[in-house]
MDAnalysis code that builds the backbone (N, CA, C; Angstrom):
import MDAnalysis as mda
import numpy as np

u = mda.Universe.empty(225, n_residues=75, atom_resindex=np.repeat(np.arange(75), 3), trajectory=True)
u.add_TopologyAttr("name", ["N", "CA", "C"] * 75)
u.add_TopologyAttr("resid", np.arange(1, 76))
u.add_TopologyAttr("resname", ["MET", "PRO", "LYS", "ARG", "LYS", "VAL", "ALA", "GLU", "THR", "ILE", "SER", "PRO", "ASP", "GLU", "LEU", "LEU", "THR", "LEU", "ALA", "ASP", "ALA", "MET", "GLY", "CYS", "ARG", "THR", "GLN", "GLN", "ASP", "LEU", "ALA", "ALA", "ARG", "LEU", "GLY", "VAL", "THR", "GLN", "PRO", "ARG", "VAL", "SER", "GLN", "ILE", "LEU", "SER", "GLY", "SER", "TYR", "PRO", "LEU", "LYS", "PRO", "GLY", "PRO", "LEU", "LEU", "ASN", "LEU", "VAL", "ARG", "GLU", "LEU", "GLN", "ALA", "ARG", "TYR", "ALA", "ALA", "GLY", "ARG", "ARG", "GLY", "GLU", "SER"])
u.atoms.positions = np.array([
    [-40.023, 22.306, 6.691],
    [-40.216, 21.081, 6.913],
    [-40.404, 20.934, 8.396],
    [-41.171, 20.322, 9.048],
    [-41.383, 20.178, 10.434],
    [-40.157, 19.474, 11.043],
    [-39.853, 19.733, 12.053],
    [-38.755, 18.988, 12.902],
    [-39.338, 17.744, 13.456],
    [-38.535, 16.654, 13.275],
    [-38.882, 15.290, 13.900],
    [-38.936, 15.563, 15.306],
    [-39.759, 14.802, 16.019],
    [-39.664, 14.796, 17.361],
    [-39.037, 13.593, 17.776],
    [-38.026, 13.717, 18.597],
    [-37.146, 12.410, 19.111],
    [-37.947, 11.954, 20.500],
    [-37.994, 10.765, 20.571],
    [-38.645, 10.096, 21.825],
    [-37.781, 10.568, 23.057],
    [-38.440, 10.668, 24.177],
    [-37.834, 11.014, 25.318],
    [-37.071, 9.944, 26.115],
    [-37.353, 8.654, 25.406],
    [-36.500, 7.391, 26.105],
    [-36.168, 6.517, 24.798],
    [-35.616, 5.373, 25.225],
    [-35.166, 4.343, 24.192],
    [-35.758, 3.090, 24.650],
    [-36.382, 2.300, 23.620],
    [-36.803, 0.904, 23.930],
    [-35.651, -0.184, 24.069],
    [-35.898, -1.207, 24.968],
    [-34.988, -2.193, 25.122],
    [-34.605, -2.655, 23.710],
    [-35.512, -3.090, 22.699],
    [-35.311, -3.170, 21.444],
    [-34.368, -2.304, 20.623],
    [-34.421, -0.994, 20.773],
    [-33.424, 0.036, 20.173],
    [-32.206, -0.174, 20.907],
    [-32.128, -0.340, 22.239],
    [-30.729, -0.627, 22.629],
    [-30.160, -1.746, 22.250],
    [-30.825, -2.848, 21.979],
    [-30.218, -4.038, 21.649],
    [-29.618, -4.016, 20.286],
    [-30.538, -3.315, 19.427],
    [-30.090, -3.034, 18.056],
    [-28.726, -2.097, 18.191],
    [-28.629, -1.451, 18.925],
    [-27.537, -0.315, 19.059],
    [-26.231, -1.251, 19.458],
    [-26.537, -2.133, 20.555],
    [-25.538, -2.963, 20.960],
    [-24.972, -3.758, 20.051],
    [-25.698, -4.382, 19.034],
    [-25.377, -5.280, 18.034],
    [-24.641, -4.571, 16.882],
    [-25.026, -3.419, 16.647],
    [-24.269, -2.411, 15.787],
    [-22.902, -2.093, 16.105],
    [-22.700, -1.888, 17.668],
    [-21.410, -1.730, 18.097],
    [-20.586, -2.917, 18.389],
    [-21.190, -3.976, 18.058],
    [-20.449, -5.269, 18.125],
    [-20.250, -5.769, 19.807],
    [-21.213, -5.025, 20.508],
    [-21.259, -5.653, 21.958],
    [-22.026, -7.049, 21.908],
    [-21.447, -8.049, 22.526],
    [-21.988, -9.408, 22.676],
    [-22.702, -9.760, 23.783],
    [-22.391, -8.955, 24.879],
    [-22.851, -9.243, 26.406],
    [-23.200, -7.866, 26.962],
    [-23.840, -7.855, 28.026],
    [-24.449, -6.626, 28.581],
    [-23.214, -5.981, 29.095],
    [-22.335, -6.911, 29.603],
    [-20.934, -6.089, 30.119],
    [-20.085, -5.278, 29.104],
    [-20.168, -5.983, 27.982],
    [-19.712, -5.069, 26.699],
    [-20.284, -3.629, 26.542],
    [-21.794, -3.825, 26.575],
    [-22.384, -2.714, 26.295],
    [-22.324, -1.574, 27.484],
    [-22.258, -2.049, 28.729],
    [-22.293, -1.447, 29.861],
    [-20.713, -0.616, 29.800],
    [-19.799, -1.290, 29.385],
    [-18.516, -0.615, 28.963],
    [-18.377, 0.597, 28.241],
    [-19.089, 0.095, 26.959],
    [-19.123, 1.038, 25.893],
    [-19.986, 2.340, 26.567],
    [-21.202, 2.243, 27.350],
    [-21.839, 3.368, 27.714],
    [-21.442, 3.956, 28.998],
    [-20.444, 3.497, 29.683],
    [-20.029, 3.903, 30.952],
    [-20.980, 3.807, 32.254],
    [-21.633, 2.788, 32.053],
    [-22.480, 2.309, 33.388],
    [-22.118, 0.844, 33.605],
    [-22.818, 0.516, 34.621],
    [-22.742, -0.815, 35.318],
    [-23.399, -2.083, 34.313],
    [-23.077, -3.199, 34.756],
    [-23.978, -4.223, 33.885],
    [-25.382, -4.296, 34.544],
    [-25.308, -4.281, 35.936],
    [-26.893, -4.301, 36.344],
    [-27.625, -3.028, 35.859],
    [-27.196, -1.889, 35.662],
    [-27.876, -0.860, 34.986],
    [-28.258, -1.295, 33.576],
    [-27.391, -1.761, 32.999],
    [-27.946, -2.271, 31.577],
    [-29.066, -3.273, 31.662],
    [-28.802, -4.186, 32.557],
    [-29.907, -5.236, 32.675],
    [-31.211, -4.525, 32.967],
    [-31.221, -3.337, 33.827],
    [-32.375, -3.040, 34.326],
    [-32.990, -2.190, 33.175],
    [-32.354, -1.490, 32.141],
    [-32.814, -0.811, 31.148],
    [-33.500, -1.738, 30.322],
    [-32.576, -2.961, 30.081],
    [-33.109, -3.757, 28.864],
    [-34.447, -4.554, 29.313],
    [-34.535, -4.863, 30.817],
    [-35.903, -5.322, 31.208],
    [-36.888, -4.272, 31.314],
    [-36.647, -2.957, 30.979],
    [-37.908, -2.198, 31.039],
    [-38.070, -1.632, 32.536],
    [-37.365, -2.027, 33.548],
    [-37.644, -1.704, 34.764],
    [-36.929, -0.242, 35.072],
    [-36.156, 0.182, 34.438],
    [-35.441, 1.538, 34.625],
    [-35.239, 2.088, 33.222],
    [-36.199, 2.597, 32.726],
    [-35.986, 3.396, 31.277],
    [-35.165, 4.651, 31.507],
    [-34.494, 4.590, 30.304],
    [-33.520, 5.872, 30.385],
    [-34.393, 7.157, 30.226],
    [-33.943, 8.136, 30.874],
    [-34.744, 9.259, 31.055],
    [-33.705, 10.424, 30.391],
    [-34.312, 11.464, 30.044],
    [-33.579, 12.561, 29.270],
    [-32.305, 12.977, 30.153],
    [-31.247, 12.998, 29.341],
    [-30.164, 13.523, 30.219],
    [-28.806, 12.697, 29.555],
    [-27.610, 12.957, 30.051],
    [-26.371, 12.675, 29.613],
    [-26.413, 11.204, 28.932],
    [-26.853, 10.221, 29.535],
    [-26.732, 8.782, 28.977],
    [-27.724, 8.679, 27.873],
    [-28.835, 9.182, 27.936],
    [-29.817, 9.130, 26.677],
    [-29.341, 9.871, 25.490],
    [-28.497, 11.074, 25.956],
    [-27.953, 11.776, 24.698],
    [-26.802, 11.066, 24.188],
    [-26.089, 10.441, 24.991],
    [-24.910, 9.488, 24.316],
    [-25.433, 8.357, 23.497],
    [-26.605, 7.750, 24.088],
    [-27.043, 6.600, 23.181],
    [-27.630, 7.268, 21.761],
    [-28.409, 8.216, 21.877],
    [-28.753, 9.032, 20.488],
    [-27.718, 9.367, 19.688],
    [-26.367, 9.925, 20.267],
    [-25.358, 10.189, 19.522],
    [-24.934, 8.849, 18.630],
    [-24.751, 7.934, 19.639],
    [-24.300, 6.557, 19.199],
    [-25.233, 5.989, 18.128],
    [-26.383, 5.885, 18.251],
    [-27.565, 5.601, 17.114],
    [-26.979, 6.196, 15.921],
    [-26.903, 7.518, 16.080],
    [-26.793, 8.384, 14.889],
    [-25.456, 7.979, 14.060],
    [-24.311, 7.933, 14.806],
    [-23.018, 7.528, 14.020],
    [-23.188, 5.920, 13.639],
    [-23.745, 5.042, 14.339],
    [-23.938, 3.761, 13.916],
    [-24.911, 3.463, 12.757],
    [-25.904, 4.215, 12.700],
    [-26.721, 4.323, 11.471],
    [-26.181, 4.894, 10.159],
    [-25.342, 5.652, 10.485],
    [-24.652, 6.524, 9.229],
    [-23.660, 5.604, 8.722],
    [-23.067, 4.775, 9.562],
    [-22.101, 3.654, 9.306],
    [-22.800, 2.700, 8.382],
    [-24.013, 2.319, 8.869],
    [-24.841, 1.263, 7.948],
    [-25.223, 1.799, 6.691],
    [-25.544, 3.076, 6.549],
    [-25.739, 3.686, 5.180],
    [-24.647, 3.901, 4.276],
    [-23.483, 3.773, 4.842],
    [-22.210, 3.727, 4.044],
    [-21.621, 2.721, 3.512],
    [-22.356, 1.463, 4.340],
    [-21.959, -0.040, 3.771],
    [-22.481, -0.242, 2.540],
    [-23.788, 0.289, 2.002],
    [-24.335, -0.230, 0.898],
    [-23.460, -0.387, -0.393],
])
């Protein structure tokens, strides 16, 4: 089976979906969970500073996998 290619960034909508799944109600909440500043979250969500491959994107991907698995288990 071919390996699925993972996007090299994350869309603002994907990040908002993750924030909601993690229970983050504000950009400050999300920033604290990701270990970044609120202005940085704002830049990511506005599209002015997309995530690049690296530790932060890796963390976001891990969180997406964790919270997606949790949603599958809720059914």
